C-alpha positions in Angstrom: 76.1 84.9 89.3 77.4 87.6 91.7 78.6 91.1 90.7 82.3 91.8 90.8 82.3 93.1 94.4 80.5 90.2 95.8 82.5 87.7 93.7 85.7 89.2 95.2 84.3 89.2 98.8 83.2 85.5 98.6 86.1 84.1 96.6 88.0 81.2 98.2 91.7 81.7 98.7 93.6 80.7 95.5 96.8 81.3 93.5 95.8 84.8 92.4 95.6 85.9 96.1 99.1 84.6 96.6 100.4 86.3 93.5 98.9 89.6 94.7 100.5 89.2 98.1 104.0 88.6 96.6 103.6 91.5 94.1 102.5 94.0 96.8 104.7 92.5 99.5 108.0 92.8 97.5 107.5 96.6 97.8 107.3 96.3 101.6 110.4 94.1 101.7 112.2 97.0 99.9 110.6 99.7 102.1 111.7 98.0 105.3 115.3 97.4 104.1 115.6 101.0 103.0 114.1 102.5 106.1 115.9 100.4 108.7 119.3 99.9 107.1 120.0 103.6 107.6 120.5 103.1 111.3 123.5 100.8 110.7 124.8 102.8 107.7 124.7 106.1 109.7 126.7 104.6 112.5 129.5 104.0 109.9 128.9 107.3 108.0 129.3 109.2 111.3 132.7 107.8 111.8 133.8 108.7 108.3 132.2 112.1 108.0 132.4 113.0 111.8 128.7 113.8 112.1 127.1 115.4 115.1 124.1 114.0 116.9 121.7 116.4 115.1 123.3 115.4 111.7 122.9 111.7 112.5 119.3 112.3 113.4 118.7 114.2 110.1 120.3 111.4 108.0 118.3 108.8 109.8 115.0 110.7 109.4 115.1 112.5 106.1 113.6 109.6 104.2 110.7 109.6 106.6 109.8 113.2 106.0 109.8 112.6 102.3 107.7 109.5 102.8 105.2 111.8 104.5 105.0 113.8 101.2 105.0 110.6 99.0 102.2 109.0 100.9 100.0 112.1 100.5 100.8 112.6 96.8 100.6 109.0 95.6 97.5 108.3 97.7 95.6 111.2 96.2 96.7 110.6 92.6 95.7 107.0 92.8 92.1 107.9 93.6 92.0 110.5 90.8 93.7 108.6 88.0 93.4 105.0 89.1 95.7 102.5 90.9 97.0 100.8 87.7 98.4 104.0 86.1 100.9 104.8 88.9 101.4 101.4 90.5 105.1 100.7 90.0 106.2 104.4 89.6 107.0 104.6 93.3 109.4 101.7 92.8 111.2 103.6 90.1 111.9 106.3 92.7 113.1 103.7 95.2 115.6 102.3 92.6 117.0 105.7 91.7 117.1 106.9 95.3 118.9 103.8 96.6 121.6 103.8 93.8 122.2 107.5 94.1 122.5 107.3 97.9 125.3 104.7 97.5 127.3 107.2 95.5 126.6 110.3 97.5 129.8 112.4 97.6 128.8 114.5 100.7 126.2 114.8 103.5 124.1 117.3 101.5 123.8 115.0 98.5 123.1 112.0 100.7 120.2 113.9 102.2 118.9 114.8 98.7 119.0 111.2 97.4 117.5 109.8 100.6 114.7 112.3 100.2 114.0 111.0 96.7 114.0 107.5 98.0 111.5 108.4 100.7 109.0 109.7 98.1 108.8 106.2 96.6 108.7 104.5 100.0 105.8 106.8 101.1 103.9 106.2 97.9 104.2 102.5 98.3 102.1 102.5 101.5 98.7 103.5 100.1 99.3 101.7 96.8 100.2 98.3 98.2 97.7 98.3 101.0 94.7 99.4 99.0 95.3 97.2 96.0 95.6 94.1 98.2 92.6 95.2 100.2 90.5 95.6 97.1 91.5 92.3 95.7 91.0 90.4 99.0 88.0 88.4 100.1 85.9 89.4 103.1 86.9 86.5 105.3 90.7 86.6 104.8 91.3 90.3 104.1 93.2 90.9 107.3 95.4 87.8 106.7 96.2 88.8 103.1 96.9 92.5 103.7 98.8 91.5 106.9 101.0 89.1 104.9 101.9 92.0 102.5 103.0 94.0 105.5 104.8 91.1 107.0 107.3 91.3 104.2 108.7 94.2 106.2 110.0 91.6 108.6 112.0 89.9 105.9 113.4 93.2 104.6 114.5 94.2 108.0 116.2 90.9 108.6 117.9 91.2 105.2 119.4 94.5 106.3 120.8 93.1 109.5 122.3 90.1 107.7 123.9 92.3 105.0 125.4 94.6 107.6 126.7 91.7 109.7 128.2 90.0 106.6 130.1 93.1 105.4 131.3 94.1 108.9 132.4 90.6 109.8 134.3 90.3 106.5 136.3 93.4 107.5 135.1 95.4 104.5 136.2 99.1 104.6 133.8 101.3 106.5 133.3 103.7 103.6 132.6 100.8 101.2 130.3 99.0 103.6 127.7 101.8 104.1 127.6 102.5 100.4 127.0 98.9 99.5 124.3 98.6 102.2 122.4 101.6 100.8 122.8 100.5 97.2 121.5 97.0 97.8 118.0 98.4 98.2 117.8 99.0 94.5 117.7 95.2 93.7 114.3 94.2 95.2 112.9 97.6 94.0 113.8 96.7 90.4 111.9 93.4 90.7 108.9 95.3 92.0 108.7 97.4 88.9 108.3 94.4 86.7 105.8 92.6 88.9 103.5 95.6 89.4 103.1 96.7 85.8 101.4 93.3 85.3 98.7 93.9 87.9 95.3 94.8 86.5 93.3 97.8 87.7 91.3 97.2 90.8 87.8 95.9 89.9 86.3 97.9 92.7 87.8 101.1 91.3 86.7 100.3 87.8 83.1 99.6 88.7 82.4 101.9 91.7 84.5 105.0 90.7 84.7 104.8 86.9 81.4 103.1 86.3 83.0 100.4 84.1 81.1 97.3 85.1 82.2 95.2 82.1 85.9 96.0 82.7 85.5 95.2 86.4 84.1 91.7 85.6 86.9 91.2 83.0 89.6 92.2 85.5 88.3 89.8 88.1 88.3 86.9 85.6 91.7 87.8 84.2 93.6 88.2 87.4 92.1 85.0 88.9 92.9 83.0 85.8 89.2 82.4 85.3 88.6 80.9 88.7 86.3 83.7 89.6 83.5 84.9 87.3 81.3 87.9 87.9 78.1 89.3 86.5 78.7 92.1 84.1 77.2 95.3 85.6 75.8 97.9 83.4 78.3 100.7 82.7 77.3 104.0 84.1 78.6 107.0 86.1 80.5 105.9 89.1 80.5 107.4 92.6 83.3 109.8 93.2 83.6 112.0 96.2 85.4 115.3 96.2 88.3 115.9 98.5 86.2 118.7 100.2 83.3 116.3 100.8 85.7 113.8 102.3 87.5 116.2 104.6 84.3 118.0 105.8 82.4 114.8 106.8 82.5 114.3 110.6 82.5 110.5 110.3 85.6 110.5 108.1 87.3 113.1 110.2 86.8 110.8 113.2 88.2 107.8 111.2 91.2 109.9 110.2 91.8 110.8 113.8 91.7 107.1 114.6 93.8 105.7 111.7 96.3 108.6 111.3 96.5 109.5 115.0 97.1 106.0 116.2 99.6 105.4 113.4 101.4 108.7 114.2 102.1 107.9 117.9 103.0 104.3 117.0 105.5 105.3 114.4 107.0 107.9 116.7 107.8 105.2 119.2 108.6 102.3 116.8 110.8 104.0 114.3 112.6 106.0 116.9 113.5 102.8 118.6 114.0 100.6 115.6 116.2 102.9 113.5 118.2 103.7 116.5 118.2 100.0 117.7 122.0 99.6 117.0 122.5 102.7 119.1 120.3 101.4 121.9 121.9 98.0 122.1 125.3 99.5 121.8 124.6 101.7 124.8 123.5 98.7 126.8 126.7 96.7 125.8 128.9 99.6 126.3 130.6 101.9 123.8 134.2 100.4 123.9 135.8 97.9 121.6 136.4 97.6 117.9 133.6 95.1 117.4 130.9 96.7 119.5 128.8 97.6 116.4 129.0 94.1 115.0 128.0 92.7 118.5 125.1 95.2 118.7 123.9 94.2 115.2 124.1 90.5 116.0 122.1 90.9 119.2 119.6 93.1 117.4 119.2 90.5 114.7 118.6 87.8 117.3 116.0 89.9 119.1 114.2 90.9 115.9 114.2 87.3 114.5 113.0 85.7 117.8 110.5 88.4 118.9 109.4 90.5 116.0 109.3 88.1 113.0 106.8 85.7 114.7 104.7 88.8 115.7 104.3 89.9 112.1 103.1 86.5 110.9 101.0 85.6 113.9 99.2 88.9 113.5 98.5 88.2 109.9 97.1 84.8 110.6 95.2 85.7 113.8 93.7 89.1 113.1 90.6 88.0 111.2 89.7 85.8 114.2 90.6 88.2 116.9 89.5 91.4 115.1 91.6 94.0 113.4 90.8 96.8 115.8 90.8 94.5 118.8 94.3 93.2 118.0 95.5 96.8 117.9 93.9 97.4 121.3 95.9 94.4 122.6 99.2 95.3 121.1 99.4 99.0 122.1 99.1 98.4 125.9 101.5 95.4 125.9 104.1 97.3 123.9 103.8 100.3 126.2 104.2 98.1 129.2 107.5 96.7 127.9 108.7 100.2 127.3 107.6 101.4 130.7 109.3 98.5 132.5 112.6 99.3 130.8 112.1 102.9 131.8 111.3 102.4 135.5 113.2 99.3 136.6 116.4 100.5 138.2 119.6 99.4 136.4 117.7 97.5 133.7 119.6 99.1 130.9 122.9 97.9 132.4 121.7 94.2 132.5 121.9 92.8 129.0 119.7 89.8 129.3 116.7 91.3 131.1 116.9 94.4 128.9 116.9 92.3 125.7 113.9 90.2 127.0 111.8 93.4 127.6 113.1 95.0 124.4 112.0 91.8 122.5 108.6 91.9 124.2 108.1 95.4 122.9 109.0 94.2 119.4 106.6 91.3 119.6 103.6 93.3 120.6 104.5 96.1 118.2 104.2 93.5 115.3 101.4 91.5 117.0 99.4 94.7 117.2 99.7 98.2 115.9 102.5 98.0 113.4 100.5 95.5 111.3 97.0 96.7 112.2 97.5 100.4 111.5 98.4 99.5 107.9 95.4 97.2 107.5 92.7 99.4 109.2 93.6 102.5 107.1 92.8 100.7 103.9 89.4 99.3 105.0 87.3 102.1 106.5 87.1 104.6 103.6 85.0 104.4 100.4 86.6 103.3 97.2 86.9 106.7 95.6 88.8 108.0 98.7 90.5 104.8 99.9 94.1 105.6 98.8 93.5 109.2 99.8 92.5 108.1 103.3 95.3 105.6 103.6 97.8 108.1 102.2 96.9 110.7 104.7 97.1 108.2 107.5 100.5 106.8 106.3 101.8 110.3 105.7 100.9 111.5 109.1 102.4 108.4 110.5 105.7 109.0 108.8 105.7 112.5 110.2 105.6 110.9 113.6 108.4 108.5 112.6 110.5 111.5 111.4 110.0 113.2 114.7 110.9 110.1 116.7 114.0 109.2 114.6 115.3 112.7 114.5 114.8 113.4 118.2 115.7 109.9 119.6 119.6 110.4 119.6 119.1 113.8 121.4 116.5 112.5 123.8 118.8 109.5 124.6 121.7 111.9 125.3 119.6 113.9 127.7 117.3 111.3 129.4 119.1 108.1 128.7 117.7 105.0 127.1 115.2 104.5 130.0 113.9 108.0 129.7 113.4 107.8 126.0 111.5 104.5 126.3 109.2 106.0 129.1 108.2 108.6 126.5 107.5 105.8 124.0 105.3 104.1 126.7 103.1 107.3 126.9 102.7 107.2 123.1 101.4 103.7 123.3 98.7 104.7 125.7 97.6 107.5 123.4 97.5 105.0 120.5 95.2 102.7 122.3 92.8 105.6 123.0 92.8 106.8 119.4 92.1 103.3 118.2 88.6 103.5 119.7 87.6 106.1 117.1 87.5 103.5 114.2 85.0 100.7 113.7 85.8 97.0 113.6 86.2 95.9 110.0 86.9 92.2 110.4 84.5 90.0 108.4 82.7 92.9 106.8 82.7 93.8 103.2 84.3 97.0 102.1 81.0 98.1 100.6 79.2 97.5 103.9 81.9 99.6 105.7 81.8 102.5 103.3 78.7 102.8 101.0 76.6 104.5 103.6 79.2 107.1 104.3 79.4 108.0 100.6 75.7 108.7 100.7 75.9 110.7 103.9 78.8 112.8 102.5 76.8 113.6 99.3 73.7 114.6 101.4 75.8 116.8 103.7 77.1 118.8 100.7 74.1 119.1 98.4 71.1 118.4 100.7 69.6 115.7 98.5 68.1 112.3 99.4 70.1 109.1 99.0 68.5 108.1 95.8 70.3 110.3 93.3 73.8 109.8 94.7 75.3 109.4 91.2 73.8 112.7 90.1 75.7 114.6 92.8 79.0 112.9 92.3 81.9 115.3 91.5 85.3 114.8 90.0 87.9 114.4 92.7 89.4 117.8 93.5 
């Protein structure tokens, strides 16, 4: 009989994997809805509250700057206290933030409530990614974690559909944006219930807390007895300090690769996606009472046709192609689409050619770095620093998203849509180069990827040989 880690690595796909995908994925449905619906809502809020370009940028991006904080905080706490103790608390923040945003009486209060919402959204990134990663088998890990992230596609589509429905029905502008923001509380409430039923990660129990018996029991319980594991002897687990992690050259290189590539991607992707109604509206022209409805309809078509297949194709193909390799395919192709929009004369005045290239950029964003940055950041770090590493990467990424979303309306005003997308193309080139700093994790066990680095980090700090690693473990700082 194999130990808990090997049992998880070699387990065939079964119902418990599906249950974990749904539990983690519902959070990403909510994250996507909350993050991308704001682009539509702000277009309506700007009319009612007469917002300037800088104020529009701030409303669009405030959730992203707090997501930066939430990803760091939840990522670190989950490595110190355990995944189970805080899994679901981020959803509580999302429920409260969404409901409060719907009743915001002024711009200042809307910014405050969206900031609270962002703390939960940011915290959901390391929590969902790492728990799914640690429950996955070795062969299908990319598929399972990718499917969790693919729920983002459904959340984004839900936002477009909700906006179109309310606008087409002629609902008052002031009511429409409040309903759109408040609807995000519904899936978040379901997340709270689902996640409190999840057991602690067996990998965390055994490797970090040294609870071998509890790890074997968690594997058996969550799989409904379909997977059994040998009960390891309880002992002292391996726990790196934050200083060990951040002073190890290998991990710094990995952080540059995961956080850096994710930063430049999110700058380009969120700047374009949150501002997509504004982009499409610019291409259609800014006249007519129904221009926002038309822009949303076109954006829904482009996203459904180009982006949604990209998400799911990435999830099902990345274990065969390679997680890092898929990112190296997606970045250049996404950048090429942005570049063509930026350099072809008159392209932004031609609706059909523009939408084809814009759709191409969406497809290769999803069939590439939007999915793979999420997956890679949960794979290359040791168990005691896995949510910390992912949280740092996701937090830095959301900082890039904040910059992109905040600046995009102003960049578009000065450089036009084409100029803004040329800048996004440059970011894609940088992302491809940064991807080269991380290893290829496809098909490898998490322990194979990380156990050697734990030993090296301990040796670097205390100068001891690999044998007494447990003796030099320290509580996470």
